[in-house]
py3Dmol code that shows the C-alpha trace and the ligand (Angstrom):
import py3Dmol

protein = """\
ATOM      1  CA  MET A   1     -62.314 -26.803-106.363  1.00  0.00           C
ATOM      2  CA  SER A   2     -59.930 -27.896-103.656  1.00  0.00           C
ATOM      3  CA  ALA A   3     -61.530 -29.424-100.571  1.00  0.00           C
ATOM      4  CA  THR A   4     -61.374 -28.149 -97.012  1.00  0.00           C
ATOM      5  CA  ILE A   5     -59.724 -30.802 -94.851  1.00  0.00           C
ATOM      6  CA  ILE A   6     -61.886 -31.855 -91.901  1.00  0.00           C
ATOM      7  CA  ASP A   7     -59.387 -32.218 -89.053  1.00  0.00           C
ATOM      8  CA  GLY A   8     -60.536 -35.214 -86.996  1.00  0.00           C
ATOM      9  CA  LYS A   9     -57.489 -34.997 -84.751  1.00  0.00           C
ATOM     10  CA  ARG A  10     -58.452 -31.492 -83.663  1.00  0.00           C
ATOM     11  CA  VAL A  11     -62.187 -32.230 -83.251  1.00  0.00           C
ATOM     12  CA  ALA A  12     -61.373 -35.410 -81.278  1.00  0.00           C
ATOM     13  CA  ALA A  13     -58.930 -33.566 -79.002  1.00  0.00           C
ATOM     14  CA  GLU A  14     -61.603 -30.959 -78.252  1.00  0.00           C
ATOM     15  CA  LEU A  15     -64.147 -33.686 -77.455  1.00  0.00           C
ATOM     16  CA  ARG A  16     -61.671 -35.531 -75.181  1.00  0.00           C
ATOM     17  CA  ASP A  17     -60.939 -32.247 -73.367  1.00  0.00           C
ATOM     18  CA  SER A  18     -64.631 -31.544 -72.924  1.00  0.00           C
ATOM     19  CA  VAL A  19     -65.247 -35.069 -71.554  1.00  0.00           C
ATOM     20  CA  ALA A  20     -62.280 -34.631 -69.178  1.00  0.00           C
ATOM     21  CA  ALA A  21     -63.670 -31.291 -67.931  1.00  0.00           C
ATOM     22  CA  ARG A  22     -67.158 -32.742 -67.379  1.00  0.00           C
ATOM     23  CA  THR A  23     -65.691 -35.802 -65.649  1.00  0.00           C
ATOM     24  CA  ALA A  24     -63.547 -33.641 -63.356  1.00  0.00           C
ATOM     25  CA  ALA A  25     -66.699 -31.852 -62.164  1.00  0.00           C
ATOM     26  CA  LEU A  26     -68.356 -35.104 -61.009  1.00  0.00           C
ATOM     27  CA  SER A  27     -68.284 -36.399 -57.431  1.00  0.00           C
ATOM     28  CA  TYR A  28     -67.390 -39.888 -58.748  1.00  0.00           C
ATOM     29  CA  LYS A  29     -65.238 -41.471 -61.469  1.00  0.00           C
ATOM     30  CA  PRO A  30     -67.082 -43.055 -64.396  1.00  0.00           C
ATOM     31  CA  GLY A  31     -65.834 -46.635 -64.883  1.00  0.00           C
ATOM     32  CA  LEU A  32     -65.045 -48.291 -68.223  1.00  0.00           C
ATOM     33  CA  THR A  33     -64.075 -51.951 -68.579  1.00  0.00           C
ATOM     34  CA  VAL A  34     -62.777 -53.259 -71.898  1.00  0.00           C
ATOM     35  CA  VAL A  35     -62.714 -57.020 -72.411  1.00  0.00           C
ATOM     36  CA  LEU A  36     -60.141 -58.401 -74.829  1.00  0.00           C
ATOM     37  CA  VAL A  37     -60.215 -62.109 -75.682  1.00  0.00           C
ATOM     38  CA  GLY A  38     -57.055 -63.404 -77.341  1.00  0.00           C
ATOM     39  CA  GLU A  39     -54.121 -61.485 -78.799  1.00  0.00           C
ATOM     40  CA  ASP A  40     -55.238 -60.149 -82.174  1.00  0.00           C
ATOM     41  CA  PRO A  41     -52.480 -57.554 -82.832  1.00  0.00           C
ATOM     42  CA  ALA A  42     -54.781 -54.772 -84.132  1.00  0.00           C
ATOM     43  CA  SER A  43     -57.225 -55.311 -81.249  1.00  0.00           C
ATOM     44  CA  THR A  44     -54.379 -55.225 -78.734  1.00  0.00           C
ATOM     45  CA  VAL A  45     -53.303 -51.808 -80.067  1.00  0.00           C
ATOM     46  CA  TYR A  46     -56.886 -50.441 -80.094  1.00  0.00           C
ATOM     47  CA  VAL A  47     -57.561 -51.623 -76.554  1.00  0.00           C
ATOM     48  CA  LYS A  48     -54.382 -49.977 -75.248  1.00  0.00           C
ATOM     49  CA  SER A  49     -55.375 -46.679 -76.921  1.00  0.00           C
ATOM     50  CA  LYS A  50     -58.873 -46.860 -75.433  1.00  0.00           C
ATOM     51  CA  ASP A  51     -57.476 -47.516 -71.961  1.00  0.00           C
ATOM     52  CA  ARG A  52     -54.942 -44.683 -72.219  1.00  0.00           C
ATOM     53  CA  ALA A  53     -57.455 -42.125 -73.549  1.00  0.00           C
ATOM     54  CA  ALA A  54     -60.041 -43.053 -70.906  1.00  0.00           C
ATOM     55  CA  THR A  55     -57.520 -42.728 -68.081  1.00  0.00           C
ATOM     56  CA  ALA A  56     -56.397 -39.324 -69.405  1.00  0.00           C
ATOM     57  CA  ALA A  57     -60.040 -38.174 -69.395  1.00  0.00           C
ATOM     58  CA  GLY A  58     -60.464 -39.056 -65.708  1.00  0.00           C
ATOM     59  CA  ILE A  59     -62.303 -42.326 -66.327  1.00  0.00           C
ATOM     60  CA  ALA A  60     -61.495 -45.370 -64.151  1.00  0.00           C
ATOM     61  CA  ALA A  61     -60.431 -47.611 -67.044  1.00  0.00           C
ATOM     62  CA  ARG A  62     -59.643 -51.293 -66.773  1.00  0.00           C
ATOM     63  CA  THR A  63     -58.849 -53.923 -69.392  1.00  0.00           C
ATOM     64  CA  ILE A  64     -59.651 -57.567 -68.727  1.00  0.00           C
ATOM     65  CA  ARG A  65     -57.420 -59.745 -70.913  1.00  0.00           C
ATOM     66  CA  LEU A  66     -58.666 -63.301 -71.386  1.00  0.00           C
ATOM     67  CA  PRO A  67     -56.868 -66.117 -73.200  1.00  0.00           C
ATOM     68  CA  ALA A  68     -57.932 -66.980 -76.770  1.00  0.00           C
ATOM     69  CA  THR A  69     -59.112 -70.350 -75.432  1.00  0.00           C
ATOM     70  CA  THR A  70     -61.741 -68.748 -73.140  1.00  0.00           C
ATOM     71  CA  SER A  71     -65.087 -70.531 -73.491  1.00  0.00           C
ATOM     72  CA  GLN A  72     -68.287 -68.722 -74.368  1.00  0.00           C
ATOM     73  CA  ALA A  73     -69.695 -69.641 -70.941  1.00  0.00           C
ATOM     74  CA  ASP A  74     -66.679 -68.174 -69.149  1.00  0.00           C
ATOM     75  CA  LEU A  75     -66.911 -64.948 -71.167  1.00  0.00           C
ATOM     76  CA  LEU A  76     -70.635 -64.685 -70.359  1.00  0.00           C
ATOM     77  CA  ALA A  77     -69.786 -65.136 -66.665  1.00  0.00           C
ATOM     78  CA  VAL A  78     -67.277 -62.259 -66.855  1.00  0.00           C
ATOM     79  CA  ILE A  79     -69.940 -60.029 -68.426  1.00  0.00           C
ATOM     80  CA  ALA A  80     -72.498 -60.998 -65.770  1.00  0.00           C
ATOM     81  CA  GLY A  81     -69.963 -59.944 -63.130  1.00  0.00           C
ATOM     82  CA  LEU A  82     -69.438 -56.557 -64.829  1.00  0.00           C
ATOM     83  CA  ASN A  83     -73.211 -56.020 -65.173  1.00  0.00           C
ATOM     84  CA  ALA A  84     -73.550 -56.553 -61.414  1.00  0.00           C
ATOM     85  CA  ASP A  85     -70.565 -54.329 -60.521  1.00  0.00           C
ATOM     86  CA  ASP A  86     -71.879 -50.863 -59.654  1.00  0.00           C
ATOM     87  CA  SER A  87     -68.462 -49.239 -60.241  1.00  0.00           C
ATOM     88  CA  VAL A  88     -68.649 -50.231 -63.924  1.00  0.00           C
ATOM     89  CA  ASP A  89     -70.592 -47.767 -66.090  1.00  0.00           C
ATOM     90  CA  GLY A  90     -69.390 -48.933 -69.501  1.00  0.00           C
ATOM     91  CA  ILE A  91     -68.569 -52.410 -70.864  1.00  0.00           C
ATOM     92  CA  LEU A  92     -66.877 -52.912 -74.238  1.00  0.00           C
ATOM     93  CA  VAL A  93     -66.081 -56.353 -75.622  1.00  0.00           C
ATOM     94  CA  GLN A  94     -63.467 -55.837 -78.324  1.00  0.00           C
ATOM     95  CA  LEU A  95     -64.333 -57.419 -81.675  1.00  0.00           C
ATOM     96  CA  PRO A  96     -63.563 -59.669 -83.448  1.00  0.00           C
ATOM     97  CA  LEU A  97     -63.881 -62.481 -80.916  1.00  0.00           C
ATOM     98  CA  PRO A  98     -62.093 -65.813 -81.512  1.00  0.00           C
ATOM     99  CA  ALA A  99     -63.916 -68.016 -84.042  1.00  0.00           C
ATOM    100  CA  HIS A 100     -65.270 -70.482 -81.440  1.00  0.00           C
ATOM    101  CA  ILE A 101     -67.240 -67.703 -79.703  1.00  0.00           C
ATOM    102  CA  ASN A 102     -70.576 -66.522 -81.099  1.00  0.00           C
ATOM    103  CA  SER A 103     -70.481 -62.746 -80.679  1.00  0.00           C
ATOM    104  CA  ARG A 104     -74.284 -62.224 -80.813  1.00  0.00           C
ATOM    105  CA  PRO A 105     -75.193 -63.743 -77.403  1.00  0.00           C
ATOM    106  CA  VAL A 106     -72.104 -62.064 -75.921  1.00  0.00           C
ATOM    107  CA  LEU A 107     -73.156 -58.582 -77.081  1.00  0.00           C
ATOM    108  CA  GLU A 108     -76.742 -59.296 -75.998  1.00  0.00           C
ATOM    109  CA  ALA A 109     -75.531 -60.235 -72.501  1.00  0.00           C
ATOM    110  CA  ILE A 110     -74.225 -56.713 -71.840  1.00  0.00           C
ATOM    111  CA  ASP A 111     -76.580 -54.559 -69.745  1.00  0.00           C
ATOM    112  CA  PRO A 112     -77.991 -52.075 -72.334  1.00  0.00           C
ATOM    113  CA  ALA A 113     -77.401 -49.246 -69.820  1.00  0.00           C
ATOM    114  CA  LYS A 114     -73.656 -50.094 -69.859  1.00  0.00           C
ATOM    115  CA  ASP A 115     -73.435 -50.795 -73.602  1.00  0.00           C
ATOM    116  CA  VAL A 116     -71.004 -48.017 -74.595  1.00  0.00           C
ATOM    117  CA  ASP A 117     -70.570 -49.599 -78.057  1.00  0.00           C
ATOM    118  CA  GLY A 118     -74.316 -49.254 -78.723  1.00  0.00           C
ATOM    119  CA  PHE A 119     -74.441 -52.759 -80.230  1.00  0.00           C
ATOM    120  CA  HIS A 120     -77.161 -54.246 -77.967  1.00  0.00           C
ATOM    121  CA  PRO A 121     -80.457 -54.790 -79.869  1.00  0.00           C
ATOM    122  CA  VAL A 122     -82.312 -52.629 -77.323  1.00  0.00           C
ATOM    123  CA  ASN A 123     -80.029 -49.681 -78.095  1.00  0.00           C
ATOM    124  CA  VAL A 124     -80.092 -50.439 -81.836  1.00  0.00           C
ATOM    125  CA  GLY A 125     -83.911 -50.372 -81.629  1.00  0.00           C
ATOM    126  CA  HIS A 126     -83.930 -47.025 -79.807  1.00  0.00           C
ATOM    127  CA  LEU A 127     -81.553 -45.549 -82.404  1.00  0.00           C
ATOM    128  CA  HIS A 128     -83.717 -46.672 -85.325  1.00  0.00           C
ATOM    129  CA  GLU A 129     -86.797 -45.239 -83.615  1.00  0.00           C
ATOM    130  CA  GLY A 130     -84.960 -41.913 -83.323  1.00  0.00           C
ATOM    131  CA  ARG A 131     -84.899 -42.004 -79.512  1.00  0.00           C
ATOM    132  CA  PRO A 132     -81.933 -40.930 -77.345  1.00  0.00           C
ATOM    133  CA  THR A 133     -79.668 -43.904 -76.608  1.00  0.00           C
ATOM    134  CA  LEU A 134     -76.063 -45.100 -76.536  1.00  0.00           C
ATOM    135  CA  VAL A 135     -74.945 -44.783 -80.174  1.00  0.00           C
ATOM    136  CA  PRO A 136     -72.090 -46.748 -81.863  1.00  0.00           C
ATOM    137  CA  CYS A 137     -68.900 -44.684 -81.529  1.00  0.00           C
ATOM    138  CA  THR A 138     -67.739 -44.470 -85.159  1.00  0.00           C
ATOM    139  CA  PRO A 139     -70.987 -43.186 -86.727  1.00  0.00           C
ATOM    140  CA  LEU A 140     -71.436 -40.855 -83.740  1.00  0.00           C
ATOM    141  CA  GLY A 141     -67.955 -39.497 -84.479  1.00  0.00           C
ATOM    142  CA  VAL A 142     -68.888 -38.999 -88.144  1.00  0.00           C
ATOM    143  CA  MET A 143     -71.922 -36.917 -87.105  1.00  0.00           C
ATOM    144  CA  LYS A 144     -69.628 -34.689 -85.027  1.00  0.00           C
ATOM    145  CA  LEU A 145     -67.260 -34.257 -88.003  1.00  0.00           C
ATOM    146  CA  LEU A 146     -70.209 -33.327 -90.231  1.00  0.00           C
ATOM    147  CA  GLU A 147     -71.251 -30.764 -87.637  1.00  0.00           C
ATOM    148  CA  ALA A 148     -67.688 -29.402 -87.597  1.00  0.00           C
ATOM    149  CA  SER A 149     -67.747 -29.130 -91.405  1.00  0.00           C
ATOM    150  CA  GLY A 150     -70.734 -26.789 -91.135  1.00  0.00           C
ATOM    151  CA  VAL A 151     -72.838 -28.771 -93.654  1.00  0.00           C
ATOM    152  CA  THR A 152     -76.642 -28.500 -93.382  1.00  0.00           C
ATOM    153  CA  LEU A 153     -78.010 -32.051 -93.169  1.00  0.00           C
ATOM    154  CA  ARG A 154     -81.713 -31.156 -93.200  1.00  0.00           C
ATOM    155  CA  GLY A 155     -83.008 -32.059 -96.651  1.00  0.00           C
ATOM    156  CA  ALA A 156     -79.537 -32.987 -97.954  1.00  0.00           C
ATOM    157  CA  ARG A 157     -78.993 -36.075-100.130  1.00  0.00           C
ATOM    158  CA  ALA A 158     -76.729 -38.375 -98.097  1.00  0.00           C
ATOM    159  CA  MET A 159     -75.201 -41.628 -99.313  1.00  0.00           C
ATOM    160  CA  VAL A 160     -73.869 -44.252 -96.920  1.00  0.00           C
ATOM    161  CA  LEU A 161     -71.609 -46.700 -98.692  1.00  0.00           C
ATOM    162  CA  GLY A 162     -71.656 -49.926 -96.633  1.00  0.00           C
ATOM    163  CA  ARG A 163     -74.373 -51.600 -94.538  1.00  0.00           C
ATOM    164  CA  SER A 164     -72.502 -53.045 -91.543  1.00  0.00           C
ATOM    165  CA  ALA A 165     -74.083 -53.144 -88.093  1.00  0.00           C
ATOM    166  CA  ILE A 166     -71.098 -51.227 -86.647  1.00  0.00           C
ATOM    167  CA  VAL A 167     -71.064 -48.311 -89.106  1.00  0.00           C
ATOM    168  CA  GLY A 168     -73.376 -48.330 -92.169  1.00  0.00           C
ATOM    169  CA  LYS A 169     -76.745 -49.062 -90.570  1.00  0.00           C
ATOM    170  CA  PRO A 170     -76.368 -46.814 -87.488  1.00  0.00           C
ATOM    171  CA  MET A 171     -74.869 -44.105 -89.725  1.00  0.00           C
ATOM    172  CA  ALA A 172     -77.979 -44.150 -91.925  1.00  0.00           C
ATOM    173  CA  ALA A 173     -80.221 -43.974 -88.823  1.00  0.00           C
ATOM    174  CA  LEU A 174     -78.344 -40.934 -87.457  1.00  0.00           C
ATOM    175  CA  LEU A 175     -78.426 -39.106 -90.800  1.00  0.00           C
ATOM    176  CA  THR A 176     -82.156 -39.850 -91.093  1.00  0.00           C
ATOM    177  CA  ALA A 177     -82.736 -38.493 -87.580  1.00  0.00           C
ATOM    178  CA  ALA A 178     -80.885 -35.347 -88.713  1.00  0.00           C
ATOM    179  CA  ASP A 179     -83.428 -34.953 -91.559  1.00  0.00           C
ATOM    180  CA  ALA A 180     -81.131 -35.964 -94.422  1.00  0.00           C
ATOM    181  CA  THR A 181     -82.531 -38.016 -97.303  1.00  0.00           C
ATOM    182  CA  VAL A 182     -80.480 -41.190 -96.966  1.00  0.00           C
ATOM    183  CA  THR A 183     -79.510 -43.906 -99.433  1.00  0.00           C
ATOM    184  CA  ILE A 184     -77.591 -47.005 -98.330  1.00  0.00           C
ATOM    185  CA  ALA A 185     -75.459 -48.508-101.090  1.00  0.00           C
ATOM    186  CA  HIS A 186     -73.498 -51.748-100.920  1.00  0.00           C
ATOM    187  CA  SER A 187     -71.693 -54.366-102.975  1.00  0.00           C
ATOM    188  CA  ARG A 188     -74.887 -55.307-104.874  1.00  0.00           C
ATOM    189  CA  THR A 189     -75.891 -51.734-105.757  1.00  0.00           C
ATOM    190  CA  ARG A 190     -76.242 -51.162-109.500  1.00  0.00           C
ATOM    191  CA  ASP A 191     -74.198 -48.300-110.956  1.00  0.00           C
ATOM    192  CA  LEU A 192     -72.581 -47.344-107.682  1.00  0.00           C
ATOM    193  CA  ALA A 193     -70.592 -44.472-109.175  1.00  0.00           C
ATOM    194  CA  ALA A 194     -73.708 -42.740-110.499  1.00  0.00           C
ATOM    195  CA  GLU A 195     -75.507 -43.220-107.169  1.00  0.00           C
ATOM    196  CA  CYS A 196     -72.571 -41.684-105.283  1.00  0.00           C
ATOM    197  CA  ARG A 197     -72.389 -38.722-107.677  1.00  0.00           C
ATOM    198  CA  ARG A 198     -75.920 -37.714-106.584  1.00  0.00           C
ATOM    199  CA  ALA A 199     -74.827 -37.335-102.968  1.00  0.00           C
ATOM    200  CA  GLU A 200     -74.204 -34.029-101.230  1.00  0.00           C
ATOM    201  CA  VAL A 201     -72.829 -35.980 -98.255  1.00  0.00           C
ATOM    202  CA  LEU A 202     -70.958 -39.216 -98.947  1.00  0.00           C
ATOM    203  CA  VAL A 203     -69.885 -41.541 -96.112  1.00  0.00           C
ATOM    204  CA  ALA A 204     -67.670 -44.436 -97.238  1.00  0.00           C
ATOM    205  CA  ALA A 205     -67.503 -47.452 -94.908  1.00  0.00           C
ATOM    206  CA  VAL A 206     -66.845 -50.502 -97.049  1.00  0.00           C
ATOM    207  CA  GLY A 207     -63.305 -51.574 -96.139  1.00  0.00           C
ATOM    208  CA  ARG A 208     -62.014 -51.494 -99.729  1.00  0.00           C
ATOM    209  CA  PRO A 209     -58.880 -49.452-100.334  1.00  0.00           C
ATOM    210  CA  GLU A 210     -59.464 -46.333-102.454  1.00  0.00           C
ATOM    211  CA  MET A 211     -62.694 -47.663-103.967  1.00  0.00           C
ATOM    212  CA  VAL A 212     -64.363 -44.238-104.236  1.00  0.00           C
ATOM    213  CA  ARG A 213     -62.776 -42.472-107.219  1.00  0.00           C
ATOM    214  CA  GLY A 214     -62.733 -38.764-108.060  1.00  0.00           C
ATOM    215  CA  ASP A 215     -65.440 -39.139-110.708  1.00  0.00           C
ATOM    216  CA  TRP A 216     -67.814 -40.675-108.095  1.00  0.00           C
ATOM    217  CA  VAL A 217     -67.932 -37.399-106.157  1.00  0.00           C
ATOM    218  CA  ALA A 218     -70.181 -34.424-106.920  1.00  0.00           C
ATOM    219  CA  ASP A 219     -68.623 -30.954-107.080  1.00  0.00           C
ATOM    220  CA  GLY A 220     -68.541 -29.540-103.554  1.00  0.00           C
ATOM    221  CA  ALA A 221     -69.774 -32.717-101.807  1.00  0.00           C
ATOM    222  CA  ILE A 222     -68.747 -33.500 -98.226  1.00  0.00           C
ATOM    223  CA  VAL A 223     -66.769 -36.781 -98.207  1.00  0.00           C
ATOM    224  CA  ILE A 224     -66.262 -38.751 -94.986  1.00  0.00           C
ATOM    225  CA  ASP A 225     -63.871 -41.702 -95.191  1.00  0.00           C
ATOM    226  CA  VAL A 226     -64.386 -44.327 -92.470  1.00  0.00           C
ATOM    227  CA  GLY A 227     -62.010 -46.874 -94.059  1.00  0.00           C
ATOM    228  CA  ILE A 228     -58.558 -47.708 -92.743  1.00  0.00           C
ATOM    229  CA  ASN A 229     -56.778 -50.160 -95.048  1.00  0.00           C
ATOM    230  CA  ARG A 230     -53.144 -51.255 -94.936  1.00  0.00           C
ATOM    231  CA  LEU A 231     -51.714 -51.777 -98.435  1.00  0.00           C
ATOM    232  CA  ALA A 232     -49.054 -54.369 -99.308  1.00  0.00           C
ATOM    233  CA  ASP A 233     -46.456 -51.563 -99.509  1.00  0.00           C
ATOM    234  CA  GLY A 234     -47.300 -50.559 -95.913  1.00  0.00           C
ATOM    235  CA  ARG A 235     -49.243 -47.400 -96.786  1.00  0.00           C
ATOM    236  CA  LEU A 236     -52.426 -46.677 -94.824  1.00  0.00           C
ATOM    237  CA  VAL A 237     -55.311 -45.588 -97.064  1.00  0.00           C
ATOM    238  CA  GLY A 238     -59.037 -45.091 -96.694  1.00  0.00           C
ATOM    239  CA  ASP A 239     -61.962 -46.289 -98.807  1.00  0.00           C
ATOM    240  CA  VAL A 240     -61.637 -43.024-100.761  1.00  0.00           C
ATOM    241  CA  ALA A 241     -58.957 -42.180-103.351  1.00  0.00           C
ATOM    242  CA  TYR A 242     -57.975 -39.061-101.427  1.00  0.00           C
ATOM    243  CA  ASP A 243     -56.148 -36.868-103.955  1.00  0.00           C
ATOM    244  CA  GLU A 244     -58.695 -37.452-106.734  1.00  0.00           C
ATOM    245  CA  CYS A 245     -61.675 -36.833-104.451  1.00  0.00           C
ATOM    246  CA  ALA A 246     -60.138 -33.828-102.652  1.00  0.00           C
ATOM    247  CA  ALA A 247     -59.853 -32.166-106.064  1.00  0.00           C
ATOM    248  CA  VAL A 248     -63.670 -32.117-106.464  1.00  0.00           C
ATOM    249  CA  ALA A 249     -65.107 -32.326-102.912  1.00  0.00           C
ATOM    250  CA  GLY A 250     -66.068 -29.311-100.826  1.00  0.00           C
ATOM    251  CA  ALA A 251     -64.656 -30.934 -97.683  1.00  0.00           C
ATOM    252  CA  ILE A 252     -63.019 -34.283 -96.963  1.00  0.00           C
ATOM    253  CA  THR A 253     -61.583 -36.276 -94.046  1.00  0.00           C
ATOM    254  CA  PRO A 254     -57.992 -37.525 -94.314  1.00  0.00           C
ATOM    255  CA  VAL A 255     -56.799 -41.047 -93.409  1.00  0.00           C
ATOM    256  CA  PRO A 256     -55.271 -41.183 -90.884  1.00  0.00           C
ATOM    257  CA  GLY A 257     -56.411 -38.203 -88.809  1.00  0.00           C
ATOM    258  CA  GLY A 258     -60.073 -38.095 -89.855  1.00  0.00           C
ATOM    259  CA  VAL A 259     -62.698 -40.463 -88.462  1.00  0.00           C
ATOM    260  CA  GLY A 260     -60.222 -42.696 -86.565  1.00  0.00           C
ATOM    261  CA  PRO A 261     -59.500 -40.378 -83.622  1.00  0.00           C
ATOM    262  CA  MET A 262     -63.235 -39.647 -83.241  1.00  0.00           C
ATOM    263  CA  THR A 263     -64.124 -43.266 -82.422  1.00  0.00           C
ATOM    264  CA  ILE A 264     -62.168 -43.318 -79.164  1.00  0.00           C
ATOM    265  CA  ALA A 265     -63.243 -39.794 -78.203  1.00  0.00           C
ATOM    266  CA  CYS A 266     -66.887 -40.851 -78.654  1.00  0.00           C
ATOM    267  CA  LEU A 267     -66.289 -43.952 -76.514  1.00  0.00           C
ATOM    268  CA  LEU A 268     -65.221 -41.621 -73.689  1.00  0.00           C
ATOM    269  CA  GLU A 269     -68.315 -39.492 -74.218  1.00  0.00           C
ATOM    270  CA  ASN A 270     -70.541 -42.603 -74.229  1.00  0.00           C
ATOM    271  CA  THR A 271     -68.962 -43.758 -70.962  1.00  0.00           C
ATOM    272  CA  LEU A 272     -69.756 -40.392 -69.377  1.00  0.00           C
ATOM    273  CA  THR A 273     -73.286 -40.465 -70.840  1.00  0.00           C
ATOM    274  CA  ALA A 274     -73.836 -43.977 -69.433  1.00  0.00           C
ATOM    275  CA  ALA A 275     -72.473 -42.990 -66.016  1.00  0.00           C
ATOM    276  CA  GLU A 276     -74.736 -39.936 -65.787  1.00  0.00           C
ATOM    277  CA  ALA A 277     -77.800 -41.824 -67.051  1.00  0.00           C
ATOM    278  CA  ARG A 278     -77.270 -44.717 -64.603  1.00  0.00           C
ATOM    279  CA  ARG A 279     -77.135 -42.300 -61.679  1.00  0.00           C
ATOM    280  CA  ARG A 280     -80.339 -40.594 -62.790  1.00  0.00           C
ATOM    281  CA  ARG A 281     -82.257 -43.879 -62.721  1.00  0.00           C
TER     282      ARG A 281
END
"""
ligand_1 = """\
11
GUN
N -63.522 -53.677 -83.388
C -63.425 -52.773 -84.401
N -64.236 -51.713 -84.160
C -64.847 -51.951 -82.988
C -65.791 -51.219 -82.207
O -66.254 -50.122 -82.548
N -66.170 -51.805 -81.033
C -65.698 -53.012 -80.648
N -66.147 -53.510 -79.494
N -64.833 -53.720 -81.337
C -64.407 -53.181 -82.504
"""
view = py3Dmol.view(width=600, height=400)
view.addModel(protein, "pdb")
view.setStyle({"model": 0}, {"cartoon": {"style": "trace"}})
view.addModel(ligand_1, "xyz")
view.setStyle({"model": 1}, {"stick": {}})
view.zoomTo()
view.show()
């Protein structure tokens, strides 16, 4: 079997276009503020892409750049100002924060109604109760790719590889809400390969280059690769050994061009969702 390639670039472009069309029909501009502390090179690139994509979708996007030496108290004061600013619908504090800042109280300081990352415990709680809420962008993007693949999630055996707060845990909650039977595997799971082989839907989010091998994948399974890893030779690879797995999977996401573009597109959608919900209150 040779897998169908799930084209995240195309699905993300369609979602960005649909957000732009919905935004253009509003009588106001949704506002998104991204806060970047320090000059982490990867974060600097991500933040620029978020700003550019939001602006193109008709969102009033702004990036607040703070020096790496910013104190926790000063960062909390910036967030309090954004919470109080009615023109701001979405607030995103780019992670990781510098080591002297504790990210937990920072994320908890964001008004849950403006929490377009979906990291606030109130929104995490809603998600795990299966209630509508602002959902973390990457797992939300994975759900949209699964929908695009045409797979039936109801009753399907789904495996989430990785248990992070940003991807693994919310991913498992979304798949559960979609009536899949979900297993979360991680670095301490016994016989990981055999566990993965049972899955009809396999989502890899562990941050280990090409860890999922071809013989971990069931014939015809849907494989979603959330990983983006830079190898010493400069190549960009996922958590999935692509060629080996594409030879057995029914459908698979490439890296790059799979999950990556969905994350930003979902951030735009979350900003619009937050803007509409705030005006309904
Ligand atoms: N850094 C890497 N991924 C993310 C994300 O989804 N949100 C934020 N705020 N920072 C990140």
